[in-house]
C-alpha positions in Angstrom: 0.0 0.0 0.0 1.4 3.4 -0.9 1.9 6.0 1.8 0.5 9.5 1.9 3.9 10.7 0.7 3.8 8.3 -2.2 0.4 9.7 -3.3 1.8 13.3 -3.2 4.8 12.2 -5.3 2.5 10.5 -7.8 0.4 13.6 -8.4 3.1 16.2 -8.1 3.4 18.4 -11.3 6.6 17.8 -13.2 6.5 21.0 -15.2 4.3 24.0 -15.9 2.7 26.5 -13.6 2.0 25.3 -10.1 1.0 26.6 -6.7 1.4 25.5 -3.1 -1.6 24.2 -1.2 -1.6 25.0 2.5 -3.1 23.1 5.4 -6.1 25.2 6.8 -5.4 23.9 10.3 -1.7 24.8 10.5 -0.8 27.0 7.5 1.9 24.4 6.6 2.5 23.4 3.0 0.7 20.2 1.9 2.0 19.9 -1.6 2.2 21.4 -5.1 -0.8 21.5 -7.4 -0.7 22.1 -11.2 -2.5 25.2 -12.5 -4.0 24.1 -15.8 -5.3 26.3 -18.5 -7.9 26.0 -21.3 -5.4 24.3 -23.6 -5.0 21.6 -20.9 -8.8 21.3 -20.8 -9.0 20.9 -24.6 -6.5 18.0 -24.5 -8.5 16.3 -21.7 -11.8 16.7 -23.6 -10.1 15.3 -26.8 -8.8 12.3 -24.9 -12.2 11.6 -23.2 -14.0 11.9 -26.6 -11.6 9.3 -28.1 -11.8 6.9 -25.2 -15.6 7.0 -24.6 -17.0 4.9 -27.5 -14.9 1.8 -26.6 -16.0 2.2 -22.9 -19.6 2.5 -23.9 -19.4 -0.6 -26.1 -18.3 -2.7 -23.1 -21.8 -2.8 -21.7 -23.2 -2.4 -18.2 -21.8 -5.7 -16.8 -18.2 -5.0 -17.8 -18.3 -1.4 -16.8 -19.7 -2.4 -13.4 -17.0 -4.9 -12.9 -14.4 -2.2 -13.5 -16.1 0.1 -11.0 -15.9 -2.6 -8.4 -12.2 -3.0 -9.0 -11.9 0.8 -8.7 -13.6 0.6 -5.3 -11.1 -2.1 -4.2 -8.3 0.3 -5.3 -9.8 3.1 -3.2 -10.0 0.8 -0.2 -6.3 -0.3 -0.6 -5.3 3.4 -0.5 -7.9 4.5 2.1 -5.5 5.6 4.8 -3.2 7.6 2.6 -6.2 9.2 0.9 -7.7 10.1 4.3 -4.4 11.7 5.5 -4.1 13.8 2.4 -7.8 14.8 2.6 -7.4 15.8 6.3 -4.4 18.0 5.6 -5.8 19.7 2.5 -9.4 20.1 3.5 -8.9 20.3 7.3 -11.4 17.7 8.4 -10.3 15.3 11.1 -9.5 11.7 10.4 -12.2 10.5 12.8 -15.9 11.1 13.3 -17.9 11.6 10.1 -14.9 13.1 8.4 -11.9 12.0 6.3 -11.9 8.3 6.8 -15.7 8.4 6.6 -15.4 10.3 3.3 -13.0 7.9 1.7 -15.2 5.0 2.8 -18.1 6.7 1.2 -16.2 6.9 -2.1 -15.9 3.1 -2.2 -19.5 2.6 -1.1 -20.9 4.9 -3.9 -18.7 3.2 -6.5 -20.1 -0.2 -5.4 -23.7 1.0 -5.4 -23.4 2.6 -8.8 -22.0 -0.7 -10.1 -24.7 -2.8 -8.5 -27.8 -0.7 -9.1 -30.0 -2.4 -11.7 -31.2 -0.4 -14.7 -33.1 -2.2 -17.3 -35.3 -1.2 -20.3 -38.7 -0.1 -19.1 -41.8 -1.2 -21.0 -44.3 1.7 -21.0 -46.9 0.3 -23.4 -47.6 -3.3 -24.4 -51.2 -3.6 -25.4 -51.0 -6.1 -28.2 -50.8 -3.4 -30.9 -48.0 -1.2 -29.6 -44.8 -2.1 -27.7 -42.8 0.8 -26.4 -39.7 0.7 -24.2 -37.4 3.4 -22.7 -33.7 2.8 -22.9 -30.9 5.0 -21.6 -27.9 5.5 -23.8 -24.6 7.2 -23.0 -24.4 11.0 -23.2 -20.8 11.0 -24.3 -18.5 13.3 -22.3 -19.6 14.6 -18.9 -18.0 17.6 -17.1 -17.9 17.3 -13.3 -17.3 20.5 -11.3 -16.9 19.8 -7.6 -16.7 21.7 -4.3 -14.1 21.9 -1.5 -16.1 20.7 1.4 -16.4 17.0 0.4 -14.0 17.0 -2.5 -13.4 13.2 -2.9 -16.9 12.0 -2.0 -18.8 14.4 -4.3 -16.4 13.7 -7.1 -17.4 10.1 -6.8 -21.0 11.0 -6.7 -20.5 12.6 -10.1 -18.0 10.2 -11.7 -19.4 6.8 -10.6 -22.8 7.0 -12.3 -21.4 8.8 -15.3 -18.9 6.0 -15.9 -21.4 3.2 -15.2 -23.7 4.7 -17.9 -20.9 4.6 -20.5 -19.7 8.2 -20.4 -16.2 9.6 -20.2 -15.6 12.3 -17.5 -13.5 15.5 -17.2 -13.3 16.7 -13.6 -12.6 20.2 -12.5 -12.0 20.3 -8.7 -12.2 23.3 -6.5 -9.1 25.4 -6.5 -9.0 25.0 -2.7 -8.8 21.2 -2.7 -7.2 20.0 -5.9 -4.7 17.5 -4.4 -7.4 15.3 -2.9 -9.2 15.0 -6.2 -6.0 14.4 -8.1 -5.0 11.6 -5.7 -8.5 10.0 -5.9 -8.5 10.1 -9.7 -4.9 8.7 -9.7 -6.2 5.7 -7.7 -9.3 5.2 -9.9 -7.3 5.4 -13.1 -5.3 2.3 -12.1 -8.4 0.4 -13.1 -9.8 2.6 -15.9 -8.9 2.9 -19.6 -6.5 5.7 -20.5 -8.1 9.1 -21.2 -11.5 8.1 -19.9 -11.3 10.0 -16.6 -9.1 13.1 -16.2 -8.7 16.1 -13.9 -8.1 19.7 -15.0 -7.1 21.9 -12.1 -7.9 25.4 -13.4 -9.6 28.6 -12.5 -12.8 30.3 -13.6 -11.7 30.4 -17.2 -11.4 26.6 -17.3 -14.8 26.1 -15.5 -16.4 28.5 -18.0 -15.0 26.7 -21.0 -16.0 23.4 -19.6 -19.6 24.6 -19.2 -19.8 25.9 -22.8 -17.7 23.3 -24.5 -19.5 21.8 -27.5 -18.1 18.3 -26.9 -19.4 18.2 -23.3 -22.9 16.7 -23.2 -23.7 17.2 -19.6 -22.4 19.3 -16.6 -22.7 18.0 -13.0 -22.1 20.8 -10.5 -22.2 21.0 -6.7 -21.6 24.5 -5.3 -23.1 27.9 -4.8 -26.3 29.0 -6.4 -24.5 32.0 -8.0 -22.0 29.8 -9.7 -24.9 27.4 -10.7 -26.7 30.2 -12.4 -23.5 31.1 -14.3 -23.2 27.5 -15.5 -26.8 27.6 -16.7 -26.1 30.6 -18.8 -22.8 29.3 -20.2 -24.4 25.9 -21.1 -27.4 27.4 -22.8 -26.0 27.7 -26.3 -25.1 24.0 -26.5 -28.3 22.9 -24.7 -26.4 20.8 -22.2 -28.0 18.5 -19.7 -27.4 19.7 -16.1 -27.5 18.3 -12.6 -27.1 21.1 -10.1 -26.8 20.7 -6.4 -26.7 24.3 -5.2 -26.7 26.1 -1.9 -29.0 25.2 0.9 -30.0 26.7 4.2 -31.7 23.6 5.7 -34.4 24.0 8.4 -35.1 21.5 11.2 -38.4 21.6 13.2 -38.5 20.0 16.6 -42.1 19.2 17.6 -43.2 19.6 21.2 -43.3 15.9 22.0 -39.6 15.3 21.1 -37.2 14.1 23.9 -34.5 16.8 24.0 -31.8 14.5 25.5 -32.6 11.7 23.1 -32.3 13.8 19.9 -29.4 16.1 21.0 -26.5 14.2 19.6 -28.3 13.6 16.3 -29.2 17.3 16.1 -25.6 18.1 16.7 -24.2 16.0 13.9 -27.0 17.1 11.6 -25.7 20.6 12.0 -22.0 20.2 12.6 -20.9 17.3 10.4 -17.7 18.4 8.6 -17.7 21.4 11.0 -20.9 22.7 9.4 -19.4 22.8 5.9 -22.0 20.7 4.2 -24.7 21.8 1.8 -27.4 19.6 3.4 -26.4 20.4 7.0 -29.0 21.6 9.5 -28.5 25.4 9.5 -31.7 26.7 11.1 -33.3 24.9 14.1 -36.9 25.7 15.0 -37.9 24.5 18.5 -41.3 24.7 20.2 -41.7 26.9 23.2 -42.6 24.0 25.5 -39.2 22.3 25.1 -37.0 25.2 23.9 -34.9 25.6 27.0 -34.4 21.9 27.4 -33.3 21.4 23.7 -30.9 24.3 24.1 -29.4 22.8 27.3 -29.1 19.3 25.8 -27.6 20.5 22.6 -25.1 22.7 24.4 -24.0 19.8 26.6 -23.3 17.7 23.5 -21.6 20.4 21.6 -19.3 21.4 24.4 -17.9 17.9 24.6 -16.8 17.7 20.9 -13.1 18.3 20.5 -11.9 20.6 17.8 -8.4 20.8 16.5 -5.8 19.7 13.9 -7.3 16.8 11.9 -4.4 14.4 12.1 -4.8 14.4 15.9 -6.9 11.2 16.4 -8.9 12.8 19.3 -10.5 15.6 17.2 -13.9 15.3 15.5 -14.2 19.0 14.4 -11.7 20.9 12.3 -11.1 24.4 10.9 -13.0 26.2 8.2 -11.3 25.3 5.0 -10.4 28.8 3.9 -10.2 32.4 5.0 -13.2 33.5 3.0 -15.5 31.0 4.7 -14.1 31.9 8.1 -14.9 35.6 7.4 -18.5 34.7 6.5 -19.1 32.7 9.7 -17.5 35.4 11.8 -19.6 38.2 10.2 -22.9 36.3 10.7 -22.2 35.4 14.3 -21.2 39.0 15.1 -24.5 40.2 13.5 -26.4 37.8 15.8 -24.5 39.0 18.8 -25.1 42.7 17.9 -28.8 42.0 17.6 -29.0 40.9 21.2 -29.3 37.1 20.6 -28.1 34.9 23.4 -24.8 33.0 22.9 -25.1 29.6 24.5 -21.6 28.4 23.4 -18.7 29.8 21.4 -18.9 32.9 19.4 -15.4 33.9 20.6 -12.7 33.1 18.1 -9.0 33.3 19.1 -7.4 35.4 16.3 -3.8 34.4 17.3 -4.5 30.7 17.0 -3.0 29.2 13.8 -5.5 28.0 11.2 -9.1 28.9 10.4 -10.6 27.6 13.5 -14.0 29.0 14.6 -15.4 27.7 17.8 -18.5 25.6 17.9 -21.3 28.2 18.3 -24.9 28.0 19.4 -27.1 31.1 19.3 -30.5 31.2 21.0 -33.3 33.7 21.2 -32.6 35.0 17.7 -35.1 36.5 15.4 -36.0 34.6 12.2 -35.0 37.6 10.0 -31.5 37.7 11.5 -28.7 37.3 8.8 -27.4 34.2 10.7 -30.8 32.6 10.0 -31.5 33.9 6.5 -28.0 33.5 5.0 -26.2 30.1 4.7 -23.4 30.3 7.2 -21.7 27.0 6.1 -19.7 26.7 9.3 -19.9 25.7 13.0 -22.7 28.2 14.1 -26.3 27.2 14.6 -29.2 29.6 15.3 -32.0 28.2 17.4 -35.4 29.9 16.9 -38.5 29.6 19.0 -41.9 28.9 17.6 -45.4 28.6 19.2 -47.4 26.7 16.5 -46.5 24.2 13.8 -48.0 26.5 11.2 -45.6 29.2 12.3 -42.6 26.9 12.1 -43.6 25.6 8.7 -44.0 29.1 7.4 -40.6 30.2 8.7 -38.9 27.1 7.3 -40.4 27.6 3.9 -39.8 31.4 3.7 -36.4 31.3 2.0 -35.7 30.7 -1.7 -33.7 27.6 -1.1 -34.8 24.0 -0.4 -32.2 21.4 -0.4 -33.1 19.4 2.7 -35.1 19.8 5.9 -35.9 17.6 9.0 -38.7 17.0 11.5 -38.0 15.7 15.0 -40.8 14.0 16.9 -41.7 10.8 18.9 -44.8 10.6 16.7 -43.8 9.4 13.2 -47.2 10.1 11.7 -47.2 13.7 13.0 -43.6 14.1 11.7 -44.5 12.8 8.3 -47.5 15.2 8.2 -45.3 18.2 8.8 -42.6 16.8 6.4 -45.1 16.8 3.6 -45.6 20.6 4.1 -41.9 21.5 3.8 -40.5 22.8 0.5 -37.3 20.8 0.3 -35.9 18.0 -2.0 -35.4 15.7 1.0 -37.1 15.8 4.4 -35.5 13.5 7.0 -37.3 12.4 10.2 -35.3 12.3 13.5 -32.1 12.7 11.5 -30.6 15.3 9.1 -28.4 15.0 6.1 -28.3 11.2 6.0 -27.7 10.6 2.3 -27.8 7.1 0.9 -26.4 5.9 -2.5 -29.6 4.0 -3.1 -32.0 6.9 -2.4 -32.4 9.8 -4.9 -31.2 13.2 -3.7 -31.7 16.7 -5.2 -32.9 20.2 -4.4 -36.0 22.3 -4.7 -36.4 26.0 -5.5 -33.0 27.6 -5.9 -31.1 24.7 -4.4 -30.9 23.2 -7.9 -32.5 20.6 -10.0 -31.9 17.0 -11.2 -31.5 13.9 -9.1 -28.4 12.0 -8.0 -28.0 8.4 -6.5 -29.9 5.2 -7.2 -31.8 4.4 -10.4 -32.8 8.0 -10.9 -29.2 9.1 -10.7 -28.2 6.6 -13.3 -31.0 7.7 -15.6 -29.8 11.3 -15.2 -26.4 10.3 -16.8 -28.0 8.8 -19.9 -30.1 10.0 -22.8 -33.6 8.4 -22.8 -34.4 6.7 -26.0 -37.9 5.3 -26.8 -38.1 2.3 -29.1 -41.7 2.1 -30.4 -42.7 -0.9 -32.5 
């Protein structure tokens, strides 16, 4: 098994422009990443275009077998991949973090390989026989984020490959090394040219979105960037799957047990130190149990260690970059200035190395406060009181985003009734953010469109063809 150092050596650029990637927890250098340009992208697209027909011709069974071997390769390299991810992204090795993310890469590869997709007969009445088949798109462009760089890359790549497509990946400029290393491992089992990485800036992303040889773009990131991709892709009428910003609401009904749900509430909000699109970012709690929920959640949060990710004791890490740190700090200060009550945190230590912001819980905050209405994407959670379920539902639905939501209750029927009223692509009950490779996932409103995972995710990476006759 190669070591973390071996991985860095394998992906280190040998020539051309490069830049140093720094550890967000310490400021130390992690490694050198290439800085590709549009010419590099053109070469990658040409190679993908050349490799794709033979890959498509293999058929589902052979492609799935290759994906299973790729999953084995990820598992063989799991520890070195997790160490690189921890250093570059900042997330700790333990908890639902770096080792968890690498494990999820293997799990999604295996599920994409195993999910059955057969022709669907839509009419067979003795006179007409019509079936829907799904054919490869061709070349898919995958643009990923910095919060879960390896896992979300696999979310995009695995179904695309399974469906017979080639893929060109553009990682975030903040976390290119993790994606380069992951693709290096996957490519030990894939045909040459089929899957490549182009580590460029906005010009590369814009060209990928408009490129006439790219049949589909998959993007996870901000709503603003998603809108730019929509505009850039319009002239070539590309297919799109967009998982955009969220500001997920959770509603705790008055019959919930505060102590029983506190740890699940915590991880729903603070997984990956809050840097997750479908994390719980606004918590609405009924007056009857408001103080008890605040106390139970504070007790759990105060016990969660934060620090450098390679220290095995830590389960929370830094913000990944200065820009995100500044957003969290600004929003927490706005909450404090408004008179909201700080239950925990809210007091960063500027002289501390790294982009660490303390775990922060804010109570007695108005629903129109910026910490509630803007996506903080970090370790700060506002807790808002409500008196009636109608009031809670109205507040939860008030924003123009709707990626996920959750309802917390001892009464499943009551929880499902409230869930049906929430405007979100997924509503979890007594949990939050629990994605599953078998279950479709996608957003409502300005949180994007298109589905990932499961059968629906495979269909989204194919072109439907009806054979009628």
